[in-house]
DRENDOSE-277488 format. One record per residue: residue number from 1; residue in one letter; x, y, z of N, C-alpha, C in turn. Coordinates in steps of 0.001 Angstrom, whole numbers. Each point is the difference from the previous one (the first is absolute). Last residue first. Layout:
N
<rec NUM A <X Y Z> <X Y Z> <X Y Z>>;
...
END
This chain:
231
<rec 231 X <-11573 13047 19118> <-610 350 1147> <17 1436 551>>;
<rec 230 X <2014 -2273 -4037> <-1363 291 -59> <-683 681 1510>>;
<rec 229 X <4536 -1879 -506> <-112 1195 -709> <-1327 519 -65>>;
<rec 228 X <725 -4126 1941> <388 923 847> <-45 1417 -663>>;
<rec 227 X <-1115 -3832 -2117> <-1173 298 729> <548 1320 994>>;
<rec 226 X <2935 -1971 -3076> <-910 915 -991> <-1024 345 1323>>;
<rec 225 X <3175 -2681 1558> <668 1471 -406> <-1135 685 -554>>;
<rec 224 X <-974 -4389 651> <155 585 1393> <427 1337 -331>>;
<rec 223 X <339 -2976 -3327> <-1490 330 126> <-112 487 1278>>;
<rec 222 X <4085 -1242 -1042> <-387 927 -1043> <-1349 600 279>>;
<rec 221 X <2146 -3489 2608> <357 1484 317> <-294 933 -926>>;
<rec 220 X <-1190 -4435 -1099> <-930 526 1122> <785 1203 547>>;
<rec 219 X <2481 -1848 -3560> <-1336 432 -334> <-972 487 958>>;
<rec 218 X <4044 -1929 1160> <195 1553 -507> <-1317 363 -546>>;
<rec 217 X <185 -4305 2181> <194 1001 763> <165 1394 -794>>;
<rec 216 X <-216 -3874 -2315> <-1158 526 481> <-212 1075 799>>;
<rec 215 X <4247 -1941 -1639> <-746 776 -1000> <-1387 353 497>>;
<rec 214 X <2640 -2527 3022> <589 1216 -365> <-833 702 -665>>;
<rec 213 X <-1479 -4329 493> <-130 920 1211> <562 1403 -219>>;
<rec 212 X <780 -3640 -3410> <-1349 718 87> <-459 873 981>>;
<rec 211 X <5526 -290 -824> <-1266 -780 486> <-1479 409 -302>>;
<rec 210 X <5513 904 -1673> <-1153 619 122> <-1197 -1200 296>>;
<rec 209 X <4237 -1236 129> <641 1137 86> <-1692 1051 128>>;
<rec 208 X <559 -4834 -1164> <-364 481 1473> <435 1398 404>>;
<rec 207 X <929 -2639 -4188> <873 -267 782> <-625 513 1876>>;
<rec 206 X <-2776 -127 -4066> <225 -1173 342> <1473 -237 933>>;
<rec 205 X <-1873 4318 -1262> <-911 -971 808> <316 -1311 29>>;
<rec 204 X <2838 3006 -2340> <-180 399 1517> <-1022 -752 1057>>;
<rec 203 X <1065 -1004 -5025> <1228 423 764> <-324 260 1568>>;
<rec 202 X <-3367 234 -3184> <330 -1466 672> <1230 17 771>>;
<rec 201 X <-2643 4751 -78> <583 -1196 -1084> <347 -1205 723>>;
<rec 200 X <-2045 4422 1488> <-692 -1241 294> <474 -1104 -1071>>;
<rec 199 X <2536 4574 2093> <-693 -400 -1187> <-464 -1433 313>>;
<rec 198 X <504 3468 4192> <830 -985 -890> <-668 -308 -1204>>;
<rec 197 X <-1828 4342 2322> <-92 -1521 239> <1250 -345 -1040>>;
<rec 196 X <-1683 4960 2616> <897 -739 -961> <-166 -1523 512>>;
<rec 195 X <-3011 4526 168> <534 -898 1072> <698 -1031 -1085>>;
<rec 194 X <-1457 5325 189> <624 -865 -809> <51 -1157 1032>>;
<rec 193 X <-3523 4583 124> <1196 -766 619> <270 -1222 -900>>;
<rec 192 X <-2188 5438 -1012> <-68 -1715 36> <1359 -888 505>>;
<rec 191 X <45 5088 -236> <-684 -624 856> <-629 -1549 111>>;
<rec 190 X <2677 3279 -2870> <-1489 145 -240> <-783 -848 1134>>;
<rec 189 X <4920 -302 -336> <-420 1366 95> <-1445 316 82>>;
<rec 188 X <1518 -5052 1264> <-18 912 -1166> <-390 1596 512>>;
<rec 187 X <1688 -3990 3370> <-1230 898 -276> <349 556 -1251>>;
<rec 186 X <1367 -4994 2218> <251 1353 -314> <-964 762 -467>>;
<rec 185 X <1724 -5449 1928> <-1058 1098 -400> <828 1137 -224>>;
<rec 184 X <1058 -5593 231> <530 1300 335> <-932 929 -739>>;
<rec 183 X <-370 -4706 -122> <-713 601 1016> <521 1220 162>>;
<rec 182 X <3441 -2637 -2651> <-1281 -217 363> <-748 435 1004>>;
<rec 181 X <3819 2556 -2440> <3 -981 796> <-1536 -625 182>>;
<rec 180 X <3453 4466 -2191> <-1034 -902 -264> <303 -1299 855>>;
<rec 179 X <1155 4967 1475> <743 -1181 -554> <-1177 -1121 -300>>;
<rec 178 X <-1456 5188 581> <438 -1006 760> <682 -1260 -885>>;
<rec 177 X <-552 5384 -1764> <-862 -1414 298> <810 -1104 558>>;
<rec 176 X <907 4619 -2045> <229 -126 1396> <-746 -1177 512>>;
<rec 175 X <-1948 2341 -4124> <1222 -46 120> <345 -191 1700>>;
<rec 174 X <-3736 -536 -4162> <104 -194 1472> <1473 0 82>>;
<rec 173 X <-3067 604 -4352> <1180 1260 669> <113 -216 1378>>;
<rec 172 X <-2946 -3097 -2552> <-575 1255 887> <1013 957 396>>;
<rec 171 X <1027 -3576 -3149> <-1342 374 -171> <-558 1070 747>>;
<rec 170 X <4091 -2396 1049> <87 1207 -1226> <-1055 420 -408>>;
<rec 169 X <-463 -3078 3749> <626 1100 239> <476 1026 -1184>>;
<rec 168 X <-2055 -4084 -879> <-1196 742 669> <963 1306 615>>;
<rec 167 X <2800 -3487 -1867> <-1110 870 -1299> <-786 992 941>>;
<rec 166 X <2655 -2701 2559> <932 998 -724> <-1090 808 -903>>;
<rec 165 X <-1830 -3754 1941> <224 954 999> <770 1273 -639>>;
<rec 164 X <-532 -3827 -2675> <-1238 532 185> <193 1289 1033>>;
<rec 163 X <3400 -2804 28> <324 336 -1529> <-1578 1129 -24>>;
<rec 162 X <1039 -2679 3743> <630 1136 263> <-102 794 -1733>>;
<rec 161 X <-3932 -3099 1959> <1323 -230 -216> <416 1517 -308>>;
<rec 160 X <-4700 23 113> <264 -1470 119> <1566 69 -468>>;
<rec 159 X <-3307 4038 1761> <1143 -339 -999> <353 -1554 585>>;
<rec 158 X <-4222 3131 1361> <770 -1181 212> <839 -501 -1019>>;
<rec 157 X <-2921 4579 2169> <449 -628 -1130> <1028 -1152 467>>;
<rec 156 X <-4398 3789 1672> <919 -917 239> <424 -964 -1189>>;
<rec 155 X <-3061 3584 -367> <527 211 1336> <1018 -972 643>>;
<rec 154 X <-2699 2171 -4929> <941 -946 786> <466 259 1332>>;
<rec 153 X <-3218 2198 -3503> <-250 -181 1438> <672 -1072 517>>;
<rec 152 X <100 1408 -4698> <-34 1382 807> <47 -140 1512>>;
<rec 151 X <1137 -2536 -5035> <-295 -414 1538> <171 1033 1035>>;
<rec 150 X <1579 991 -4520> <-1363 -445 -115> <-632 -456 1451>>;
<rec 149 X <4525 1073 -544> <-812 1252 -162> <-1340 -345 195>>;
<rec 148 X <2762 -3775 -81> <291 865 1201> <-994 1196 11>>;
<rec 147 X <553 -2490 -4028> <-882 -621 1046> <-87 667 1379>>;
<rec 146 X <3113 1434 -3082> <-1515 478 -807> <-749 -584 1157>>;
<rec 145 X <4460 -1260 684> <-454 1514 532> <-1355 321 -436>>;
<rec 144 X <1716 -4251 -1648> <-321 147 1528> <-411 1187 529>>;
<rec 143 X <1321 -315 -4400> <-1476 -549 175> <-134 -23 1501>>;
<rec 142 X <4088 1599 -1368> <-1079 844 -379> <-1447 -664 271>>;
<rec 141 X <4273 -2540 247> <-659 754 1368> <-1085 1089 -378>>;
<rec 140 X <2692 -3247 -3095> <-1397 -202 422> <-235 830 1346>>;
<rec 139 X <4154 767 -2357> <-1053 -53 -833> <-1192 -253 423>>;
<rec 138 X <3679 -649 2772> <-364 1346 -292> <-840 582 -815>>;
<rec 137 X <1362 -4611 724> <-699 620 1218> <-251 1366 -398>>;
<rec 136 X <2630 -2037 -2993> <-1343 -496 -72> <-869 663 1107>>;
<rec 135 X <4144 983 -178> <-300 694 -938> <-1502 -635 -4>>;
<rec 134 X <3027 -1897 2820> <-594 1186 808> <-726 694 -1191>>;
<rec 133 X <-307 -5132 -317> <977 945 -53> <-546 1267 497>>;
<rec 132 X <-2223 -4773 1500> <-60 1220 -958> <1316 597 283>>;
<rec 131 X <-1070 -5040 1535> <874 1279 129> <-126 1109 -1049>>;
<rec 130 X <-1725 -4766 731> <-895 983 534> <944 1069 512>>;
<rec 129 X <958 -3302 -3242> <605 -346 1375> <-579 1095 1187>>;
<rec 128 X <-1383 1520 -4765> <898 -1277 309> <552 -58 1332>>;
<rec 127 X <-4533 2672 -354> <1363 292 -272> <780 -1640 113>>;
<rec 126 X <-5491 1928 -762> <991 -1011 331> <1266 338 -185>>;
<rec 125 X <-3217 4267 -28> <155 -1418 -884> <815 -694 658>>;
<rec 124 X <-1196 4209 1949> <-1181 -807 -635> <240 -1056 -678>>;
<rec 123 X <2551 2738 4301> <102 -343 -1265> <-1217 -665 -590>>;
<rec 122 X <-472 1397 4343> <951 1171 -749> <744 -320 -1469>>;
<rec 121 X <-5083 -1444 2378> <1413 -264 124> <1011 930 -775>>;
<rec 120 X <-5619 -802 2477> <859 204 -1265> <1367 -342 256>>;
<rec 119 X <-5284 157 2653> <1271 -591 -365> <848 169 -1476>>;
<rec 118 X <-4216 2124 3933> <515 53 -1158> <1229 -726 -288>>;
<rec 117 X <-4383 395 3568> <1334 -258 -136> <456 -9 -1462>>;
<rec 116 X <-4405 14 2540> <704 1173 579> <1537 -307 -199>>;
<rec 115 X <-1949 -4259 -1542> <-895 990 1005> <811 1141 571>>;
<rec 114 X <427 -3693 -4256> <410 435 693> <-913 1060 569>>;
<rec 113 X <-1023 -4584 -2597> <-104 1346 -42> <826 673 1316>>;
<rec 112 X <-888 -5220 -3304> <828 1071 1294> <-390 1472 -53>>;
<rec 111 X <-1750 -3737 -3155> <-985 822 822> <1003 893 1189>>;
<rec 110 X <1633 -2794 -3933> <-287 -852 1146> <-1064 850 1073>>;
<rec 109 X <2576 1110 -4428> <-1436 -30 279> <-316 -552 848>>;
<rec 108 X <4745 115 -1025> <-514 1342 -141> <-1415 143 403>>;
<rec 107 X <2445 -4365 2143> <8 757 -1165> <-728 1292 -148>>;
<rec 106 X <1273 -1995 4204> <297 -1175 -1085> <237 516 -1494>>;
<rec 105 X <-252 1302 5700> <-264 830 -1303> <638 -853 -1218>>;
<rec 104 X <-2036 -237 5601> <743 -337 -1023> <-144 699 -1402>>;
<rec 103 X <-2346 870 4484> <1334 -401 467> <1058 -411 -1297>>;
<rec 102 X <-4569 3691 -34> <369 -1444 -3> <1506 -267 141>>;
<rec 101 X <-1856 4412 -366> <-1101 -708 311> <-75 -1631 -45>>;
<rec 100 X <3775 4137 1685> <-509 -933 -819> <-1366 -796 14>>;
<rec 99 X <1813 3071 3342> <338 592 -1506> <-204 -755 -1169>>;
<rec 98 X <-346 -1092 4894> <-1351 522 -403> <511 1050 -1171>>;
<rec 97 X <3053 -3144 2714> <-177 1752 627> <-1220 718 -691>>;
<rec 96 X <1097 -4718 -1200> <-68 -165 1291> <-157 1509 616>>;
<rec 95 X <802 -411 -4613> <-1399 -479 314> <-236 75 1620>>;
<rec 94 X <4464 1068 -1485> <-906 642 -556> <-1702 -37 496>>;
<rec 93 X <3390 -3438 297> <351 988 958> <-1014 1237 -154>>;
<rec 92 X <-185 -3315 -3215> <-409 -703 1205> <164 1165 1048>>;
<rec 91 X <1939 830 -4245> <-1560 260 515> <-629 -578 1133>>;
<rec 90 X <4774 -331 -846> <-459 1242 -33> <-1701 191 39>>;
<rec 89 X <2489 -4394 -490> <3 751 1260> <-243 1514 193>>;
<rec 88 X <-680 -2263 -4154> <-622 -898 993> <235 538 1517>>;
<rec 87 X <2193 1827 -3635> <-1457 521 90> <-690 -923 1158>>;
<rec 86 X <4339 -1461 -1247> <143 1693 557> <-1762 566 320>>;
<rec 85 X <881 -4223 -2395> <117 65 1026> <132 1092 1254>>;
<rec 84 X <-2872 208 -4806> <1642 -815 368> <-221 101 1492>>;
<rec 83 X <-3890 1832 -2988> <420 -1227 -418> <1570 -459 295>>;
<rec 82 X <-998 5175 650> <-924 -1203 -120> <416 -1164 -561>>;
<rec 81 X <2130 4578 766> <108 -884 1136> <-1154 -1232 -121>>;
<rec 80 X <-658 3695 -3467> <888 97 938> <55 -941 1059>>;
<rec 79 X <-2436 -754 -4597> <-381 821 1003> <1034 -297 1111>>;
<rec 78 X <-339 -2088 -4366> <-323 1353 -255> <-480 718 1264>>;
<rec 77 X <1829 -4820 -884> <-1354 534 391> <-508 1164 -299>>;
<rec 76 X <4708 -1370 -885> <-1137 -1103 -414> <-1295 402 150>>;
<rec 75 X <3469 2552 1704> <299 469 -1545> <-991 -1409 -624>>;
<rec 74 X <24 466 4884> <-785 1055 -726> <355 -83 -1317>>;
<rec 73 X <1967 -3760 1203> <-996 430 1370> <-699 1078 -858>>;
<rec 72 X <4002 -2185 -1269> <-1122 -890 -289> <-1005 441 776>>;
<rec 71 X <3445 2978 -372> <170 -747 -1086> <-1319 -931 -409>>;
<rec 70 X <-440 3984 3778> <822 -1193 -204> <-200 -564 -1196>>;
<rec 69 X <-389 5239 1231> <-718 -1309 -247> <967 -883 55>>;
<rec 68 X <1697 4159 2712> <-329 -368 -1401> <-775 -1206 -124>>;
<rec 67 X <977 2555 4453> <1230 190 -1048> <-551 -273 -1447>>;
<rec 66 X <-3721 1709 3822> <829 -1085 -165> <1182 453 -1010>>;
<rec 65 X <-3936 2376 3454> <983 287 -960> <992 -1175 -213>>;
<rec 64 X <-5106 1794 2270> <1035 -1159 33> <925 185 -1507>>;
<rec 63 X <-3573 3192 3115> <620 -17 -1250> <983 -877 178>>;
<rec 62 X <-4879 2119 2593> <1175 -1023 15> <648 -226 -1423>>;
<rec 61 X <-4003 2395 761> <960 596 1006> <1143 -748 247>>;
<rec 60 X <-3553 128 -4611> <566 -630 1037> <665 1160 1136>>;
<rec 59 X <-3191 94 -4134> <-92 573 1299> <823 -280 1225>>;
<rec 58 X <-372 -2265 -4149> <215 1340 -503> <130 926 1206>>;
<rec 57 X <962 -5364 -44> <-1101 994 481> <518 1269 -458>>;
<rec 56 X <2418 -3981 -2546> <-514 113 1379> <-1356 1087 -153>>;
<rec 55 X <4980 -1473 -3336> <-1487 -358 451> <-480 357 1460>>;
<rec 54 X <4205 734 -4401> <-329 -3 1492> <-1466 -313 82>>;
<rec 53 X <2625 -1965 -4118> <-390 1348 530> <-382 -384 1517>>;
<rec 52 X <3646 -2223 -3927> <-1157 -118 1113> <-191 1015 560>>;
<rec 51 X <2258 -1303 -4808> <410 605 1081> <-1408 -19 1035>>;
<rec 50 X <684 -3849 -3401> <-150 1201 -52> <595 866 1168>>;
<rec 49 X <-1282 -4758 -881> <1119 339 -501> <246 1479 -377>>;
<rec 48 X <-3514 -3762 1644> <-59 1469 -395> <1111 545 -798>>;
<rec 47 X <-978 -5165 -348> <223 871 895> <-328 1346 -423>>;
<rec 46 X <-2250 -4926 -723> <316 1115 -688> <480 1157 1297>>;
<rec 45 X <-254 -5534 667> <-407 1190 62> <376 1094 -892>>;
<rec 44 X <1551 -4729 438> <-1500 165 -721> <-683 1449 325>>;
<rec 43 X <4244 -1283 1991> <165 -283 -1723> <-1223 334 -396>>;
<rec 42 X <1778 -6 4933> <-991 1027 -815> <-172 -43 -1380>>;
<rec 41 X <3036 -2617 2795> <-1438 -249 776> <-964 1104 -885>>;
<rec 40 X <4618 -276 -1655> <-904 -1094 -303> <-1137 108 873>>;
<rec 39 X <1757 4683 -1414> <547 -1180 926> <-932 -1240 -217>>;
<rec 38 X <1162 3937 -3920> <-1018 -523 1101> <971 -1013 805>>;
<rec 37 X <574 2776 -4502> <761 -1376 442> <-834 -803 949>>;
<rec 36 X <-1281 4388 -1549> <129 -1022 -1034> <279 -1410 416>>;
<rec 35 X <-20 3749 2885> <-1461 -207 -188> <-150 -1001 -1298>>;
<rec 34 X <4448 1440 1608> <-427 -656 1146> <-1638 -480 -328>>;
<rec 33 X <2015 3077 -2915> <686 -1143 58> <-602 -1099 872>>;
<rec 32 X <-1169 4571 198> <-734 -778 -1315> <638 -1319 -140>>;
<rec 31 X <1642 2857 3501> <-1566 -518 246> <-419 -697 -1322>>;
<rec 30 X <4419 1467 -568> <108 -943 777> <-1701 -411 528>>;
<rec 29 X <995 3613 -3134> <515 -1152 -550> <-179 -1064 1053>>;
<rec 28 X <-1007 4358 1459> <-893 -691 -976> <186 -1271 -365>>;
<rec 27 X <3019 2117 2615> <-1083 -552 772> <-1163 -352 -1130>>;
<rec 26 X <4184 1927 -1723> <25 -1090 659> <-905 -783 731>>;
<rec 25 X <-748 4302 -2124> <-39 -1114 -938> <668 -1371 750>>;
<rec 24 X <-2940 4328 1364> <1375 -636 705> <29 -1155 -860>>;
<rec 23 X <-3850 2866 -596> <1215 897 73> <1350 -890 49>>;
<rec 22 X <-5211 -882 -809> <1084 -629 -614> <1331 640 340>>;
<rec 21 X <-5545 -8 1618> <1302 451 296> <1171 -1046 -817>>;
<rec 20 X <-5094 -75 1008> <449 132 -1414> <1304 539 -180>>;
<rec 19 X <-2227 -788 4158> <-137 -1489 -875> <611 277 -1156>>;
<rec 18 X <-192 4050 2732> <885 -1161 622> <-55 -1162 -958>>;
<rec 17 X <-3130 3460 -656> <1203 367 -689> <1120 -1058 532>>;
<rec 16 X <-4319 -398 1417> <128 -112 -1285> <1387 181 -579>>;
<rec 15 X <-955 650 4586> <180 -1110 -562> <-142 -690 -1387>>;
<rec 14 X <-431 4758 1789> <1210 -547 -203> <56 -1107 -96>>;
<rec 13 X <-4049 1627 -171> <553 348 -1014> <1774 -236 44>>;
<rec 12 X <-3151 -1313 3631> <-233 -627 -1324> <825 481 -1226>>;
<rec 11 X <236 2257 4110> <650 -1223 -135> <-364 -951 -1164>>;
<rec 10 X <-2113 4423 561> <1304 -96 -470> <901 -1322 251>>;
<rec 9 X <-4636 -46 623> <51 362 -1337> <1771 187 -269>>;
<rec 8 X <-1402 -990 4432> <-303 -922 -711> <351 139 -1505>>;
<rec 7 X <48 3674 2741> <1031 -1016 622> <-119 -1071 -665>>;
<rec 6 X <-3240 2920 -448> <774 475 -711> <1159 -685 161>>;
<rec 5 X <-3821 -1130 2421> <-205 -463 -1579> <1328 613 -560>>;
<rec 4 X <-10 778 4587> <143 -1408 -264> <-152 -272 -1812>>;
<rec 3 X <-922 4251 1984> <1432 -292 -31> <197 -1476 -275>>;
<rec 2 X <-4458 1120 253> <671 638 -1057> <1394 -93 -203>>;
<rec 1 X <-2556 -1592 3718> <26 -856 -1085> <445 600 -1576>>;
END
């Protein structure tokens, strides 16, 4: 319990720093422009319009890493993968594997809780065209490193897409990693298992490159991996 309390305090402190960050002028301008102009479907909603913090269980054994908040998803709701089509796929899969309390996530206060899992992103602000620059990625990575240090019992990591996979490798000093591909697995120097997944973007899900079954299988594999390491 002491370690969990310390992890929660550390994660809370990181998240306070994240939401106040204005280090990348291009990202600040874009996220705030989107929040002002709004998509027609959400014109009556107040957008978050700030960097989006990680969230989840401070005692997590699973870490899920995405690319960045969506302009009208996390940048609107204030919680990563919440309120967009990517989240529809992702939380359903996590729920099926027992990592989420419910299969949908519509807004920040809808009651969703992650179970034995923590979710974060390589970049915390919605980038134009979903493409952060190298400098923006480098500026944001210390937040991910601090989360990694705070989460002391991670047994499995699911990077969603090649961008997140590369971020995990830099984060952990992982050299000689296998080439990214859906379902590809590798072991970090500390013994944690990385299980790759295609990103649940609309481009991937609408074309069938990533199906609900494929994504669910990744999280079932993560659950099995955690059990194996506890045996």
